[in-house]
Each structure stands twice: as structure tokens, then as C-alpha cells.
N, C-alpha and C positions, 0 to 999 in steps of 0.2 A: 535832370541832371545830378542835384544833390540826391535825390533818391537813388540813382544808380551808383553814385558814391557808397551811400550807406550800407547797398547790398553786397558790392565789392569788399568793402571794410568787414561785414559779417562773415563771409565767405572766407576770406583770408584767416580771420582770427579762429573760425571752426576748424578751419584744415590746419592750423597749426595746433590746437589744442587735441585733436585727434592723434597727431603726430607724436604728442608727448606722451598720450595714454597707451600708445603703441608699444614702445620701449618700456620693457620689463627692467628694474634693477637687476643688478649682476656683480657677481664677485669675479676678480681675474686671476689666476694662476700663471704667474709669470716666472719663467727659467731659463738656466743656462747649462749645456751640455759641455762636460769638462772633460779631455783626455787625461791619463796618467800624469802625463806633463804639465796639467794645467793651462793647457792651450783650449779654445772651444772648438767643438767638433759641429761639422754641417752634415747635414741628412742624416740624423740618428731617429729613429722612432720611438716618439714617446707615447706612452698610454697613460689612462686616466681611469679610475674607476672612484666610486663612491665607497667607503671604507666597509660599509655592509653589504656590498654586492661582490659577486665571484667573478664577473668579466668585466672587459674593459667597455666604458661606455664613450670614450675620447679617443681619438688616434690622431697624431700629428706629427710633423718632423722638424727638427731644429732647422734654422735658417744659416746663412753663412757667418754670423757673429756666433752661433750654437745656441741661440733663443729663441724661444717657444712661449706662446700665450694662448691661454685657454679660458674661454667665459663659462663659468659655473653659476647657477642660481645662487641670488643673493639670500643669507642667512646660514645660521649655524649647521655646520657639517663637518664631516671629516672625508678627505678622499687621498687615496693613493695614489703615488706617480711612480714610474720605472721607466728605462729607457732599453731600449733591444738593441744594442750598436751594431751588430752582426758579426763578422768573423775576426776582427781585427781586435775587439775588446772582449773581454769578458762581461756577462751581464752585471748590472747594478742591482744591489739591494734596494727595495721598494721604499720610497719616503712616503711618510704621512705628513697631511697638509691640513691644519685646521683654518677654516673658514669661519668668520664670526657674522659677519654683514655684508654689505656692499662695498667691498674693499679689495685692494692689491695685496697677494700676499707673493713675495720673491723666493724662490727656492734655486738651488743648484744640485744638479746631477754629475757626480764624479764617477766615469768608468775606471776599472780595473785594469 
């Protein structure tokens, strides 16, 4: 019985250790899309890319509170974020975001 308990304890601790190793550190770019009247906007396509790249690497949509969030690799890097709002509003200028380590960076995108 004692042997069975030790085997079970070892199995649980190994599973927990492998779960911790599986999740890599990340940074989070969190933002809100605002209309010209400063109200949050739902359903706006937000695209992101590394500053050194030409094409978007991530694409997501703002939620009902106008918010979006994207995990990016931890470490010093620059990213470009922009919104493609569709017909109602003019496109937004690109916003440069700097991430230093595994942190959360908050931004806002204001449509014209």
C-alpha cells in the first residue's frame, strides 16, 4: 500500500513538472479599439506583425468591449499593430509597440 502511494505521488509530481515546462513565457499585447466619439468598437479586425516583417503574423477581432489581446514571445521586440475597421471608419495609422520581457503592454487604437 505504501509503495502504491509513493508511485502515485511520483506520477503526480512528474505530470505537474511537465505541465510547467510545456508553457513557455510570453508577453501580452492588450488593447482597445475606439471610434472617433471615444466609444469602444466591436468586431474590428486588428492585425499585428513584428516590426522587421512586412506581412501580418497575427489577426484577431475586437470583442464587445472593443478589447483584444494577443500573446507574443517573451523578450525584447518591437511590433506593429493596426486596425482595419471596414467601411464606417477610415483606417488607422500603425502603432508601434515595444515589449521588453514577459509583460503585458496596454495600447489603444483610435479610429478616424
